[in-house]
C-alpha positions in Angstrom: -19.0 41.6 13.0 -16.3 44.2 13.1 -13.1 43.2 11.3 -11.0 43.7 14.5 -13.3 41.5 16.5 -13.2 38.8 13.8 -9.5 39.0 13.8 -9.2 38.7 17.6 -11.5 35.6 17.5 -9.3 34.0 14.8 -6.2 34.6 16.8 -7.8 33.2 20.0 -9.0 30.2 17.9 -5.5 29.6 16.6 -4.0 29.9 20.1 -6.5 27.3 21.4 -5.5 24.9 18.6 -1.8 25.5 19.3 -2.4 24.8 23.0 -4.1 21.6 22.2 -1.5 20.6 19.6 -4.3 19.7 17.2 -4.5 20.6 13.6 -7.9 20.7 11.8 -7.7 17.8 9.2 -7.0 19.0 5.7 -9.7 17.8 3.4 -8.6 15.0 1.3 -10.7 14.1 -1.8 -12.9 11.1 -1.5 -11.5 8.0 -3.3 -13.5 5.8 -5.7 -13.0 3.0 -8.2 -12.1 4.2 -11.7 -14.4 3.6 -14.7 -12.5 0.8 -16.0 -12.6 -0.9 -12.5 -8.8 -1.3 -12.5 -7.6 1.7 -10.4 -8.5 4.1 -7.6 -9.2 7.7 -8.5 -10.2 10.8 -6.5 -13.8 12.2 -6.7 -12.7 14.4 -9.5 -11.3 11.4 -11.5 -7.5 12.1 -10.9 -5.4 8.9 -10.6 -4.6 7.9 -7.1 -1.4 6.0 -6.4 -1.7 3.8 -3.3 1.7 3.9 -1.7 1.0 2.4 1.7 3.1 1.5 4.7 2.2 -0.9 7.4 2.0 0.8 10.8 -0.3 -1.7 12.4 0.6 -0.6 16.0 0.5 3.2 15.3 -2.6 4.0 17.4 -1.8 1.6 20.0 2.0 2.2 20.9 2.9 5.7 19.8 2.3 8.9 21.6 1.5 12.1 19.7 5.1 13.4 19.3 6.2 10.0 18.0 3.2 9.6 15.7 4.0 13.0 14.2 7.6 12.0 13.7 6.6 8.9 11.9 3.9 10.5 9.7 6.1 13.3 8.7 8.8 10.8 7.6 6.4 8.9 5.5 4.9 12.1 3.9 8.3 13.2 3.0 8.9 9.9 1.2 5.6 10.4 -0.8 3.7 7.7 0.8 -0.1 8.1 0.5 -1.7 5.5 2.8 -0.9 4.4 6.3 -2.3 1.1 7.4 -3.1 1.0 11.1 -5.3 -1.1 13.5 -7.8 0.3 16.1 -8.1 -2.8 18.2 -4.5 -3.9 17.9 -2.9 -7.3 17.5 -0.3 -7.0 20.3 -2.6 -7.5 23.3 -4.6 -4.4 22.2 -7.4 -4.9 24.6 -5.3 -5.2 27.8 -2.1 -3.3 27.1 -3.0 0.4 27.2 -1.9 3.0 24.7 0.8 5.6 25.3 -1.6 7.6 27.5 -2.8 4.7 29.6 -6.1 4.2 27.9 -7.7 1.0 26.7 -9.9 1.0 23.6 -13.0 -0.4 25.2 -14.7 1.1 28.3 -16.2 -2.2 29.2 -14.0 -5.3 29.0 -14.5 -7.3 25.8 -17.5 -5.3 24.7 -16.8 -3.5 21.3 -20.2 -1.6 21.6 -18.6 0.4 24.5 -15.6 2.2 23.1 -13.5 4.3 25.4 -13.8 8.0 24.4 -10.4 8.9 25.6 -8.7 6.1 23.6 -10.5 7.3 20.5 -9.5 10.9 21.0 -5.9 9.8 20.4 -7.0 7.8 17.3 -8.8 11.0 16.1 -5.6 13.1 16.6 -3.5 10.7 14.6 -6.1 10.5 11.8 -6.3 14.3 11.6 -2.6 14.7 11.7 -2.1 12.1 8.8 -4.8 13.9 6.7 -3.1 17.2 7.3 0.0 15.7 5.8 -1.9 14.3 2.8 -1.9 10.8 4.1 -5.0 8.6 4.0 -5.5 6.1 6.8 -6.3 2.5 5.9 -8.1 1.8 9.0 -8.6 -1.8 10.3 -11.4 -1.7 12.9 -9.8 -4.8 14.6 -7.1 -7.3 14.2 -8.4 -10.7 13.1 -7.7 -12.5 16.3 -10.6 -10.7 17.9 -13.1 -12.3 15.6 -11.2 -15.5 14.5 -9.5 -16.9 17.6 -10.2 -18.2 21.2 -10.0 -14.8 22.5 -12.6 -13.4 20.0 -14.9 -10.7 21.3 -16.9 -10.1 18.1 -20.4 -11.5 17.1 -22.3 -10.5 14.0 -24.5 -8.2 16.1 -21.8 -6.3 18.0 -19.7 -6.1 14.9 -22.5 -4.2 13.1 -23.0 -1.9 16.1 -19.2 -1.2 16.3 -18.9 -0.7 12.6 -21.8 1.8 12.5 -20.2 3.7 15.5 -16.8 3.9 13.6 -18.5 4.9 10.4 -20.2 7.8 11.9 -17.1 9.0 13.8 -14.8 9.0 10.7 -17.4 9.8 8.1 -15.6 13.0 7.0 -12.0 11.7 7.6 -9.6 10.7 4.7 -9.6 7.1 5.1 -10.2 3.6 3.6 -11.7 0.8 5.7 -9.9 -2.5 5.9 -11.8 -5.4 7.5 -10.3 -8.7 8.4 -6.8 -8.4 9.9 -4.5 -11.3 8.9 -6.8 -14.2 9.6 -8.8 -16.6 7.4 -12.6 -16.9 7.3 -13.0 -20.5 8.5 -16.7 -20.7 9.0 -20.1 -19.0 8.5 -19.9 -17.1 11.7 -16.6 -15.5 10.7 -18.1 -14.6 7.3 -21.2 -13.0 9.0 -19.1 -11.1 11.4 -17.2 -9.5 8.4 -20.4 -8.8 6.5 -22.1 -7.3 9.6 -19.2 -4.9 10.2 -19.2 -3.9 6.5 -23.0 -3.1 6.8 -22.5 -1.1 10.0 -19.7 0.9 8.5 -21.7 1.6 5.4 -24.6 2.7 7.4 -22.5 4.8 9.7 -20.4 6.8 7.0 -23.2 6.7 4.3 -21.0 4.9 1.9 -18.3 7.7 2.0 -15.4 5.5 2.0 -14.1 2.4 0.1 -14.0 -0.9 1.8 -11.8 -4.0 1.5 -10.5 -7.0 3.4 -7.0 -7.7 4.7 -6.3 -11.6 4.4 -3.7 -13.9 5.9 -0.4 -14.6 4.3 -0.6 -16.1 0.8 -4.2 -15.2 0.4 -6.4 -12.5 -1.0 -9.8 -11.1 -0.1 -11.2 -12.5 -3.4 -10.9 -16.0 -1.8 -13.8 -15.2 0.5 -15.5 -12.0 -0.7 -14.9 -11.3 -4.4 -18.6 -11.1 -5.3 -19.7 -9.1 -2.2 -21.1 -5.8 -3.1 -19.4 -4.0 -0.2 -15.9 -5.1 -1.3 -14.7 -2.3 -3.5 -11.2 -3.7 -4.4 -9.2 -6.8 -3.7 -6.4 -6.9 -1.2 -3.7 -9.5 -1.0 -1.1 -10.5 1.5 1.5 -12.1 -0.7 3.7 -12.3 2.4 7.1 -12.6 3.7 8.8 -14.8 1.0 11.3 -13.6 -1.5 10.4 -15.7 -4.4 8.0 -14.9 -7.2 6.4 -18.3 -7.7 3.3 -19.2 -5.7 2.7 -15.8 -4.1 3.5 -12.7 -6.1 2.1 -14.2 -9.3 -1.3 -14.4 -7.6 -1.8 -10.6 -8.0 -2.2 -11.3 -11.7 -4.5 -14.1 -10.9 -6.8 -11.7 -8.9 -6.5 -9.1 -11.6 -7.9 -11.6 -14.1 -11.0 -12.3 -12.0 -14.6 -11.4 -13.0 -16.3 -9.2 -12.1 -13.3 -6.9 -12.5 -12.1 -5.2 -9.3 -8.9 -3.4 -8.6 -6.2 -5.5 -6.6 -3.1 -4.6 -4.7 -0.6 -6.4 -2.4 -1.0 -4.8 1.0 1.5 -6.9 2.8 4.6 -8.2 0.8 7.9 -9.2 2.4 9.0 -6.5 4.9 12.4 -4.9 4.9 14.6 -6.5 7.6 12.1 -9.3 8.1 13.2 -12.9 8.5 12.9 -14.4 5.0 10.1 -16.9 5.2 10.2 -16.5 8.9 13.7 -18.4 9.0 16.3 -15.9 10.2 18.9 -18.6 10.9 19.0 -20.2 7.5 17.7 -17.4 5.2 18.5 -14.3 7.1 16.7 -11.0 6.9 15.5 -9.3 3.8 17.2 -6.2 2.4 16.1 -3.2 0.2 16.5 -5.3 -3.0 14.1 -7.9 -1.6 11.4 -5.4 -1.1 12.0 -3.6 -4.5 11.4 -6.8 -6.5 7.8 -7.4 -5.2 7.1 -3.7 -5.7 7.5 -4.1 -9.4 6.3 -7.6 -9.6 3.0 -6.5 -8.1 2.6 -3.2 -9.9 3.6 -4.6 -13.3 1.3 -7.7 -12.7 -1.8 -5.5 -12.4 -1.6 -3.9 -8.9 -3.1 -0.4 -8.8 -0.7 0.5 -6.0 1.5 -1.2 -3.5 2.3 -1.4 0.3 5.8 -1.4 1.9 6.5 -2.6 5.4 9.3 -2.7 7.9 9.6 -5.5 10.5 10.4 -3.0 13.2 7.9 -0.4 12.1 4.7 -2.5 12.0 5.2 -3.4 15.7 6.8 0.1 16.6 9.5 -1.8 18.4 11.9 -0.3 20.9 14.4 -2.1 23.1 12.0 -1.6 26.1 9.3 -3.9 24.4 9.2 -7.6 23.8 10.4 -8.2 20.2 8.4 -10.1 17.7 10.3 -12.4 15.5 13.8 -10.9 15.6 13.6 -7.2 14.7 17.0 -5.7 14.0 16.5 -2.1 15.1 14.2 0.3 16.9 11.4 1.8 14.7 13.0 5.3 14.8 16.0 4.0 13.0 13.9 1.6 10.8 12.0 4.5 9.2 15.3 5.7 7.6 16.1 2.3 5.9 16.9 2.5 2.2 13.9 0.4 0.9 11.4 2.7 2.6 12.8 5.7 0.5 13.0 3.7 -2.7 9.3 2.9 -2.9 8.5 6.5 -4.1 10.6 6.0 -7.2 8.0 3.4 -8.5 5.3 5.9 -7.9 7.2 8.6 -9.7 7.8 6.3 -12.7 4.3 5.2 -13.2 2.9 8.8 -12.6 5.2 10.1 -15.4 3.3 8.1 -18.0 -0.4 7.7 -18.8 -1.7 6.0 -15.6 -5.3 4.6 -16.0 -4.5 2.7 -19.2 -1.6 0.6 -17.9 -2.0 -3.2 -18.2 0.1 -6.2 -17.3 2.2 -7.1 -20.4 4.6 -10.0 -19.8 4.1 -10.9 -23.5 6.4 -7.9 -24.2 9.3 -10.2 -23.2 10.5 -12.6 -25.8 10.9 -15.5 -23.3 12.1 -18.0 -25.9 15.1 -15.9 -26.4 16.1 -16.0 -22.7 17.1 -19.1 -20.7 14.2 -20.4 -18.6 15.5 -18.9 -15.4 15.5 -15.4 -17.1 12.8 -14.3 -16.7 11.5 -17.4 -15.1 10.3 -17.9 -11.6 11.9 -17.5 -8.2 13.8 -14.4 -7.2 14.9 -13.2 -10.7 11.5 -13.0 -12.4 11.4 -10.3 -15.1 8.1 -8.6 -15.4 6.6 -6.0 -17.9 3.7 -3.6 -18.2 2.6 -1.3 -20.9 0.0 1.3 -22.0 -3.1 -0.4 -23.5 -2.8 2.0 -26.4 0.8 1.2 -27.0 2.4 4.5 -26.2 5.0 3.0 -23.7 6.2 -0.2 -22.2 8.3 -1.0 -19.2 10.3 -4.1 -18.3 11.5 -4.8 -14.8 14.8 -6.6 -14.8 15.6 -7.8 -11.2 19.2 -8.6 -12.0 21.7 -7.3 -14.6 21.3 -9.7 -17.6 20.5 -9.2 -21.3 16.9 -9.8 -22.4 14.8 -9.4 -25.5 11.7 -7.3 -26.0 9.0 -7.6 -28.6 8.7 -4.0 -30.0 5.3 -4.8 -31.7 3.6 -3.7 -28.3 4.7 -0.2 -28.8 3.1 2.3 -31.4 5.0 4.9 -33.3 7.7 4.8 -36.1 10.5 5.7 -33.6 11.1 4.6 -30.0 12.8 6.5 -27.2 14.5 4.1 -24.8 15.6 4.7 -21.2 17.1 2.9 -18.2 15.3 3.9 -15.0 17.2 3.2 -11.7 14.8 2.0 -9.0 17.4 2.5 -6.4 17.6 6.3 -6.8 15.0 7.3 -9.3 17.1 8.6 -12.0 16.8 7.9 -15.7 19.5 7.7 -18.5 18.7 7.8 -22.2 19.6 4.9 -24.2 18.8 6.5 -27.5 16.1 6.7 -30.2 15.8 4.0 -32.8 13.5 2.9 -35.6 10.6 0.7 -34.6 10.6 -2.3 -37.0 8.2 -4.2 -34.8 10.6 -6.9 -34.3 12.6 -8.2 -31.3 15.4 -6.3 -29.8 18.1 -7.2 -27.2 18.7 -4.8 -24.3 21.6 -5.1 -21.8 21.3 -3.3 -18.4 24.0 -0.8 -17.6 25.6 -3.1 -15.0 25.4 -6.4 -17.0 26.3 -9.3 -14.8 25.7 -7.5 -11.5 23.1 -8.2 -9.0 21.4 -4.8 -9.7 17.8 -4.2 -10.8 16.8 -1.8 -13.6 13.6 -0.8 -15.5 13.7 -0.5 -19.2 11.2 2.2 -20.5 10.3 2.3 -24.1 8.1 5.2 -25.4 6.5 6.0 -28.7 8.8 9.0 -29.6 5.9 11.0 -31.0 4.3 11.4 -27.6 7.4 13.4 -26.3 7.1 12.0 -22.8 9.6 13.3 -20.2 12.3 11.3 -18.7 10.9 8.5 -16.7 10.2 9.4 -13.1 9.6 13.1 -14.0 6.5 14.5 -12.3 3.5 15.2 -14.6 1.5 16.7 -11.8 1.9 17.8 -8.2 1.2 15.5 -5.2 
């Protein structure tokens, strides 16, 4: 082919793409479970930090212009995963998408998908991938297999799963079965298993699969030993206390066989705390930062953020669910949404795949029982399995004591990391006598959270939060 002819064809091809407003999906590396079974990594073995956002109604309620606005916002804030549902929770089978399309061509028959609806899903997946975002795709919300309006059987779940698997075999995504509902009988269990088999056949095992459970539960409760379940997903839910919910991330971390675990639905920003807005009010940025560090330091390989207006893509023209405070376009700019990236930067600035939970770093007998006890003000710690660093999350300004024996090296570099803005300030370098040492956050007595970072000085680690590699 002559060079000029090739150039003309490329120009025409680009013009067609521009006219259709479609970008070819950027290749995102496949994801897999790390060798130590604790984390996710790319196909080349690079650590993958799951920083997710719950955009459950993304496919159902947003048009392409709105979806692009949302996705660009999350990419700018260094999110890596967007959690969205194909057959949506909010009347997804009867309420059409932004272009007037329903997901099924034949009413209540998931084996007859509507091509026009799925072209819109395709576009959003492609756009997300082009921005470096993976889609954690829920084939359906749980009410469609667990409730009186259920449309799934084991047989049609397998067929639907296989069709989805083939369609998105080459996309950058993770499959998430379930959808906020419990497995209450053998039929429910078989529907989930059949959908997993169908997806695996359709995409040839190209993508990881997990299960999104109801509030206060985890996928391990029903499927931990299933071979298709690549990692455990929890919904620690919309409470602000550590006890009884967020401590369960560590419980799942300790299960055998070992599987990675993360909290894919903690308390949302601006959500009624424990669903009780009159007595407990709505959560704020501090309420979503605490679970971020509780979960990560308790063994989570990543974490998901959520906003109460964003999951439902609420606008004043729609019926609200459970007292949203603002439209989704405003909500994507809330402070907690931007602060999640600082935890990612912090953990990526130190060796990633050797990090373990380490609450034993805290000398709890030197602290009153409420510090770092249970409830809202639980202190949590993590460290490198080889002892090159340790981190302590202090959810409130108060002195605490650390056992230095968990850290290697003759000298220790100490830092305060600010989880609100991602900055670090040096405390100093001191001799490591392998004893206990007291630390006092910069705003002692204030209701401000901090992360203490202690490094083996011989490692010459950069300031916490400093990027060690590109996105």
